[in-house]
MARNU-814519 format. One record per residue (C-alpha): residue number from 0; chain; x, y, z. Coordinates in nm, 4 decimals. Example, Ala and Ser with C-alpha at 12.3 -4.5 7.8 and 13.67 -1.06 7.14 Angstrom:
- num|cadena|X|Y|Z
- 0|A|1.2300|-0.4500|0.7800;
- 1|A|1.3670|-0.1060|0.7140;
This chain:
- num|cadena|X|Y|Z
- 0|A|1.8338|-1.5352|0.2500;
- 1|A|1.5256|-1.6098|0.0372;
- 2|A|1.2761|-1.3276|0.1139;
- 3|A|1.5256|-1.0891|0.3265;
- 4|A|1.6454|-0.8202|0.1762;
- 5|A|2.0323|-0.7045|0.0950;
- 6|A|2.0889|-0.4846|0.3893;
- 7|A|1.9638|-0.7714|0.6421;
- 8|A|2.2204|-0.9960|0.6264;
- 9|A|2.3656|-0.9882|0.9738;
- 10|A|2.1054|-0.9913|1.1500;
- 11|A|1.9035|-1.3145|0.9538;
- 12|A|2.3076|-1.4620|1.0114;
- 13|A|2.2343|-1.4288|1.3729;
- 14|A|1.9031|-1.5669|1.3424;
- 15|A|2.0240|-1.8707|1.1864;
- 16|A|2.2213|-1.9225|1.4830;
- 17|A|1.9590|-1.9463|1.6971;
- 18|A|1.7244|-2.1478|1.5175;
- 19|A|2.1020|-2.4021|1.4509;
- 20|A|2.1681|-2.3026|1.8405;
- 21|A|1.7562|-2.3911|1.9993;
- 22|A|1.7936|-2.7122|1.7299;
- 23|A|2.0626|-2.8793|1.8368;
- 24|A|2.0234|-2.8350|2.2308;
- 25|A|1.6349|-3.0286|2.1169;
- 26|A|1.8463|-3.2919|1.9447;
- 27|A|2.0810|-3.3305|2.2210;
- 28|A|1.8683|-3.2362|2.5348;
- 29|A|2.1145|-2.9576|2.6280;
- 30|A|2.0574|-2.6454|2.8421;
- 31|A|2.1338|-2.3839|2.6551;
- 32|A|1.8981|-2.1276|2.7909;
- 33|A|2.1902|-1.8615|2.9341;
- 34|A|2.3497|-1.7917|2.4748;
- 35|A|1.9665|-1.8267|2.3629;
- 36|A|1.8610|-1.5389|2.5367;
- 37|A|2.1952|-1.3477|2.4907;
- 38|A|2.1299|-1.4005|2.1348;
- 39|A|1.8122|-1.3433|2.0989;
- 40|A|1.8262|-1.0270|2.2933;
- 41|A|2.1545|-0.9037|2.0294;
- 42|A|1.9088|-0.9953|1.7672;
- 43|A|1.6572|-0.7480|1.8821;
- 44|A|1.8790|-0.4715|1.9300;
- 45|A|2.0026|-0.5256|1.5715;
- 46|A|1.7011|-0.5451|1.4927;
- 47|A|1.6358|-0.2500|1.6531;
- 48|A|1.9736|-0.0879|1.5521;
- 49|A|1.8914|-0.1473|1.1461;
- 50|A|1.4699|-0.0794|1.0917;
- 51|A|1.5673|0.2665|1.3151;
- 52|A|1.7978|0.3927|1.0714;
- 53|A|1.6341|0.3085|0.7497;
- 54|A|1.7095|0.5307|0.4191;
- 55|A|1.4073|0.5926|0.2172;
- 56|A|1.6099|0.3470|-0.0871;
- 57|A|1.5549|0.1113|0.1789;
- 58|A|1.2320|0.0914|0.2826;
- 59|A|1.0809|0.1414|-0.1201;
- 60|A|1.2950|-0.1989|-0.1090;
- 61|A|1.0409|-0.3347|0.1780;
- 62|A|0.7340|-0.2061|0.0254;
- 63|A|0.8475|-0.3604|-0.2835;
- 64|A|0.8729|-0.7145|-0.0742;
- 65|A|0.7539|-0.9751|-0.2634;
- 66|A|0.5721|-1.1520|0.1184;
- 67|A|0.4015|-0.8153|0.1165;
- 68|A|0.0277|-0.8503|0.1952;
- 69|A|-0.2115|-0.8073|-0.0718;
- 70|A|-0.5293|-0.6758|-0.1364;
- 71|A|-0.6593|-0.9637|-0.0956;
- 72|A|-0.4362|-1.0565|0.1995;
- 73|A|-0.5762|-0.7634|0.4186;
- 74|A|-0.9218|-0.8364|0.2807;
- 75|A|-0.8989|-1.1578|0.4772;
- 76|A|-0.6834|-1.0799|0.7814;
- 77|A|-0.9484|-0.8193|0.8473;
- 78|A|-1.2445|-1.0614|0.8556;
- 79|A|-1.4218|-0.9038|0.5429;
- 80|A|-1.7168|-1.0625|0.4364;
- 81|A|-1.5984|-0.9791|0.0395;
- 82|A|-1.8248|-1.0577|-0.2454;
- 83|A|-1.5956|-0.9582|-0.5608;
- 84|A|-1.7632|-0.8106|-0.8592;
- 85|A|-1.5800|-0.8462|-1.2012;
- 86|A|-1.6017|-0.6488|-1.5348;
- 87|A|-1.5600|-0.2693|-1.6692;
- 88|A|-1.8658|-0.3272|-1.8580;
- 89|A|-1.7694|-0.1818|-2.1572;
- 90|A|-1.4248|-0.4634|-2.2304;
- 91|A|-1.3103|-0.6181|-2.0308;
- 92|A|-1.2035|-0.7419|-1.5776;
- 93|A|-0.8656|-0.6922|-1.5430;
- 94|A|-0.7324|-0.8753|-1.2952;
- 95|A|-0.4459|-0.5598|-1.1684;
- 96|A|-0.7344|-0.4177|-0.9661;
- 97|A|-1.0202|-0.6393|-0.7448;
- 98|A|-1.2681|-0.4598|-0.6262;
- 99|A|-1.6665|-0.6196|-0.4814;
- 100|A|-1.9174|-0.5436|-0.1735;
- 101|A|-1.8769|-0.6352|0.2060;
- 102|A|-1.9816|-0.6581|0.5025;
- 103|A|-1.7589|-0.5678|0.7762;
- 104|A|-1.7297|-0.4432|1.1219;
- 105|A|-2.1058|-0.4357|1.1381;
- 106|A|-2.0863|-0.1610|0.8222;
- 107|A|-2.1884|-0.2532|0.3806;
- 108|A|-1.9045|-0.1836|0.2088;
- 109|A|-1.7111|-0.1078|-0.1292;
- 110|A|-1.3915|-0.2320|-0.1179;
- 111|A|-1.0805|-0.1657|-0.3738;
- 112|A|-0.7238|-0.2224|-0.3885;
- 113|A|-0.4528|-0.3585|-0.6646;
- 114|A|-0.3782|-0.6604|-0.6229;
- 115|A|0.0028|-0.8332|-0.7622;
- 116|A|0.0837|-1.1264|-0.7875;
- 117|A|0.3074|-1.3792|-0.5284;
- 118|A|0.5375|-1.5726|-0.7891;
- 119|A|0.6533|-1.4555|-1.2013;
- 120|A|0.3012|-1.7090|-1.3085;
- 121|A|0.1203|-1.4537|-1.1083;
- 122|A|0.1985|-1.1428|-1.1910;
- 123|A|0.1720|-1.1249|-1.5134;
- 124|A|-0.1460|-1.2415|-1.4039;
- 125|A|-0.2017|-0.9438|-1.2507;
- 126|A|0.0061|-0.6948|-1.4998;
- 127|A|0.2645|-0.7090|-1.1814;
- 128|A|-0.0551|-0.4810|-0.9728;
- 129|A|-0.0625|-0.1810|-1.3096;
- 130|A|-0.4252|-0.1467|-1.3885;
- 131|A|-0.5853|-0.0939|-1.7714;
- 132|A|-0.8046|0.1297|-1.8584;
- 133|A|-1.1047|-0.1474|-1.7741;
- 134|A|-0.9573|-0.1664|-1.4153;
- 135|A|-0.9389|0.1716|-1.3196;
- 136|A|-1.3304|0.2202|-1.4851;
- 137|A|-1.4342|-0.0671|-1.2745;
- 138|A|-1.2855|0.0626|-1.0148;
- 139|A|-1.5193|0.2831|-1.0777;
- 140|A|-1.8180|0.1661|-1.1721;
- 141|A|-1.7561|0.0187|-0.8104;
- 142|A|-1.7566|0.3969|-0.6519;
- 143|A|-2.0456|0.4596|-0.8191;
- 144|A|-2.2133|0.0924|-0.6535;
- 145|A|-2.1068|0.2658|-0.3435;
- 146|A|-2.2686|0.5664|-0.3633;
- 147|A|-2.6411|0.4289|-0.5099;
- 148|A|-2.6420|0.2948|-0.2053;
- 149|A|-2.5001|0.4915|-0.0008;
- 150|A|-2.1870|0.2039|0.1531;
- 151|A|-1.8378|0.3751|0.2471;
- 152|A|-1.5347|0.2877|0.0177;
- 153|A|-1.1962|0.1633|0.1405;
- 154|A|-0.9556|0.1420|-0.1355;
- 155|A|-0.5975|-0.0191|-0.0846;
- 156|A|-0.3652|0.1581|-0.3029;
- 157|A|-0.0011|-0.0984|-0.4156;
- 158|A|0.0748|-0.0534|-0.7807;
- 159|A|0.4322|0.0792|-0.9520;
- 160|A|0.1856|0.2851|-1.1950;
- 161|A|-0.0930|0.2104|-1.3817;
- 162|A|-0.0079|0.0489|-1.7498;
- 163|A|0.2285|0.1900|-2.0414;
- 164|A|0.1581|-0.0058|-2.2758;
- 165|A|0.0255|0.0966|-2.6455;
- 166|A|-0.3286|-0.1441|-2.5763;
- 167|A|-0.3780|0.0639|-2.2899;
- 168|A|-0.3380|0.4176|-2.4280;
- 169|A|-0.5706|0.3556|-2.7386;
- 170|A|-0.8354|0.2252|-2.4510;
- 171|A|-0.8185|0.5688|-2.3070;
- 172|A|-0.6078|0.5029|-1.9573;
- 173|A|-0.5212|0.9258|-1.9002;
- 174|A|-0.9402|0.9606|-1.9570;
- 175|A|-0.9737|0.6381|-1.7281;
- 176|A|-0.7823|0.8284|-1.4503;
- 177|A|-0.8353|1.1289|-1.4896;
- 178|A|-1.2407|1.0377|-1.4686;
- 179|A|-1.1911|0.8835|-1.1495;
- 180|A|-1.0446|1.1741|-0.9872;
- 181|A|-1.3690|1.4178|-1.0809;
- 182|A|-1.5646|1.1346|-0.9838;
- 183|A|-1.4158|1.0464|-0.6502;
- 184|A|-1.3765|1.3623|-0.5564;
- 185|A|-1.7588|1.4095|-0.5469;
- 186|A|-1.9250|1.0675|-0.4434;
- 187|A|-2.0912|1.1636|-0.0974;
- 188|A|-1.9754|0.9081|0.0803;
- 189|A|-1.6567|0.7846|0.3025;
- 190|A|-1.3481|0.7200|0.1730;
- 191|A|-1.0809|0.5335|0.3320;
- 192|A|-0.7321|0.4944|0.1146;
- 193|A|-0.4779|0.2945|0.2461;
- 194|A|-0.1156|0.2546|0.0628;
- 195|A|-0.0070|-0.0391|0.1349;
- 196|A|0.2972|-0.1249|-0.0626;
- 197|A|0.3876|0.0902|-0.3557;
- 198|A|0.1496|0.4150|-0.4579;
- 199|A|0.3293|0.5127|-0.7698;
- 200|A|0.2201|0.7991|-1.0319;
- 201|A|-0.1654|0.8509|-1.1640;
- 202|A|-0.2011|0.4347|-1.1429;
- 203|A|-0.1920|0.4916|-0.7615;
- 204|A|-0.4223|0.8541|-0.8190;
- 205|A|-0.7176|0.7092|-0.9873;
- 206|A|-0.8215|0.4899|-0.6443;
- 207|A|-0.6678|0.7908|-0.4037;
- 208|A|-0.8949|1.0710|-0.4325;
- 209|A|-1.0475|1.0349|-0.0098;
- 210|A|-1.1941|1.1962|0.3080;
- 211|A|-0.8979|0.9828|0.5461;
- 212|A|-0.5591|0.8653|0.3273;
- 213|A|-0.3281|0.6937|0.5679;
- 214|A|-0.0194|0.4602|0.4821;
- 215|A|0.1894|0.2095|0.6272;
- 216|A|0.4947|0.2792|0.7933;
- 217|A|0.7308|0.1028|0.5655;
- 218|A|0.5147|0.2098|0.2148;
- 219|A|0.6054|0.4599|-0.0555;
- 220|A|0.3874|0.7230|-0.2213;
- 221|A|0.5166|0.9232|-0.5153;
- 222|A|0.4501|1.0971|-0.8494;
- 223|A|0.7077|0.8382|-0.9938;
- 224|A|0.9442|0.5540|-0.8870;
- 225|A|1.3223|0.6614|-0.8344;
- 226|A|1.4484|0.4588|-1.0774;
- 227|A|1.2490|0.6399|-1.3264;
- 228|A|1.3061|1.0123|-1.1515;
- 229|A|1.6600|0.8742|-1.1726;
- 230|A|1.7074|0.7652|-1.4909;
- 231|A|1.5045|1.1359|-1.6697;
- 232|A|1.6806|1.3364|-1.4175;
- 233|A|2.0188|1.1515|-1.3592;
- 234|A|2.0033|0.9860|-1.6489;
- 235|A|2.1146|0.6467|-1.4669;
- 236|A|1.8356|0.4509|-1.3720;
- 237|A|2.1327|0.3267|-1.0817;
- 238|A|2.1148|0.6256|-0.9316;
- 239|A|1.7623|0.5675|-0.7700;
- 240|A|1.8713|0.5123|-0.4256;
- 241|A|1.9882|0.9422|-0.4018;
- 242|A|1.6679|0.9985|-0.6319;
- 243|A|1.4646|0.8115|-0.3539;
- 244|A|1.6274|1.0472|-0.1051;
- 245|A|1.5327|1.3538|-0.3182;
- 246|A|1.1459|1.2818|-0.3735;
- 247|A|1.0935|1.2240|0.0174;
- 248|A|0.9019|0.8931|-0.1071;
- 249|A|0.8290|0.7452|0.2146;
- 250|A|0.5060|0.7542|0.5074;
- 251|A|0.6723|1.0176|0.7936;
- 252|A|0.7831|1.2560|0.4427;
- 253|A|0.4040|1.2705|0.2938;
- 254|A|0.3061|1.2870|0.6353;
- 255|A|0.5472|1.6360|0.7007;
- 256|A|0.4928|1.7240|0.3140;
- 257|A|0.0376|1.7524|0.4462;
- 258|A|-0.0260|1.5078|0.1447;
- 259|A|-0.1350|1.2084|0.3970;
- 260|A|-0.2981|1.1955|0.7181;
- 261|A|-0.1852|0.9312|0.9513;
- 262|A|0.1282|0.6573|0.9432;
- 263|A|-0.0131|0.3334|1.0701;
- 264|A|0.2944|0.1613|1.2157;
- 265|A|0.3674|-0.2003|1.0669;
- 266|A|0.5311|-0.5259|1.2677;
- 267|A|0.9121|-0.4463|1.3620;
- 268|A|1.0650|-0.5712|0.9683;
- 269|A|0.7705|-0.4846|0.7475;
- 270|A|0.3864|-0.6310|0.7398;
- 271|A|0.5177|-0.9263|0.5577;
- 272|A|0.6611|-1.0554|0.8802;
- 273|A|0.3474|-1.0463|1.0445;
- 274|A|-0.0076|-1.0122|0.7857;
- 275|A|-0.2271|-1.0668|1.0603;
- 276|A|-0.0558|-0.8255|1.2974;
- 277|A|-0.0205|-0.5318|1.0370;
- 278|A|-0.3936|-0.5903|0.9286;
- 279|A|-0.5134|-0.5897|1.2623;
- 280|A|-0.3100|-0.2426|1.3507;
- 281|A|-0.4636|-0.1147|1.0013;
- 282|A|-0.8481|-0.2444|1.0318;
- 283|A|-0.8088|-0.0389|1.4073;
- 284|A|-0.7003|0.3110|1.2574;
- 285|A|-0.9614|0.2370|0.9157;
- 286|A|-1.2588|0.1434|1.1439;
- 287|A|-1.1678|0.4498|1.3411;
- 288|A|-1.1564|0.6928|1.0649;
- 289|A|-1.4848|0.5713|0.8760;
- 290|A|-1.6419|0.5962|1.2102;
- 291|A|-1.5364|0.9430|1.2303;
- 292|A|-1.5949|1.0235|0.8513;
- 293|A|-2.0027|0.8959|0.8929;
- 294|A|-2.1262|1.1260|1.1536;
- 295|A|-2.0178|1.4113|0.8723;
- 296|A|-2.3285|1.4960|0.6105;
- 297|A|-2.2639|1.3834|0.3225;
- 298|A|-2.2096|1.7403|0.1442;
- 299|A|-1.9711|1.9133|0.3828;
- 300|A|-1.8369|1.6018|0.3381;
- 301|A|-1.7507|1.6467|-0.0898;
- 302|A|-1.6610|1.9779|0.0368;
- 303|A|-1.4041|1.8821|0.2810;
- 304|A|-1.2660|1.6599|0.0277;
- 305|A|-1.2367|1.8669|-0.2510;
- 306|A|-1.1034|2.1484|-0.0029;
- 307|A|-0.8127|1.8980|0.1659;
- 308|A|-0.6115|1.8402|-0.1989;
- 309|A|-0.7266|2.1973|-0.3023;
- 310|A|-0.4739|2.2855|-0.0291;
- 311|A|-0.1491|2.0380|-0.1345;
- 312|A|0.1711|2.2647|-0.3514;
- 313|A|0.2964|2.5193|-0.1464;
- 314|A|0.5266|2.8060|-0.3673;
- 315|A|0.6511|3.1227|-0.2843;
- 316|A|0.7557|3.3827|-0.5476;
- 317|A|0.9955|3.5548|-0.5353;
């Protein structure tokens, strides 16, 4: 069950039976092709049944899967010739955000993204993908570099939120996020944002003001985590599944609300089941949007970006 979620248990049990039968048949030189075909067909049906009716909380669990591809994984699998740059030139280098320059698909680009760890030690090193102020300032420094040399910006969003510690507040966490929002709104270069896992609060938004906002099929994007929302509204973090349903955190929800521009499909079960295939799909989608954006004059690009975000949020007076 390592790497599998609780709701996937019936599927993993069936797939274990298939593997055991195949191994036994190979060792005994027995023909079990008919039985294997029957079980594999059953597994495919169960796979479609499970992933065809996921709740918002189950999608949240997939978005947080520890084996889900990270920013550096997508950079690798998309074939970006990447050189990482470090530091904010003020305080230090925040490992929760990676960024740098690269060559990709015939373009010179600037790439920025949140970076989580694979295990406890790595997560501590990366601060669980939660940026400090210096991380957001590093991102902004790279964005200004992109504008100076007329390079499009690609960002990968995957964070529970900005780090809320005392040190981060003392060094101006809120100001760093606010400044990123302001500056991204007026950068004269194309910006494509991809939410690849968790898009949590201002920590996500600090690198997510773009011309096109994409979300992977099993990612989430919200102003607060379901647990945080449940704690505030229901006084009980255990009601996170109920909160997730009310918050509408999934990619189809955000598409319907007009917050994002496209839902990018993933391999069934999530991007961690086939990172190469997931990366290829995302690569093609980002390239298509960049091609469209590069044809728009810079001044018009900025105007459209502002209009896009100003149009979000609708209300009625009663």
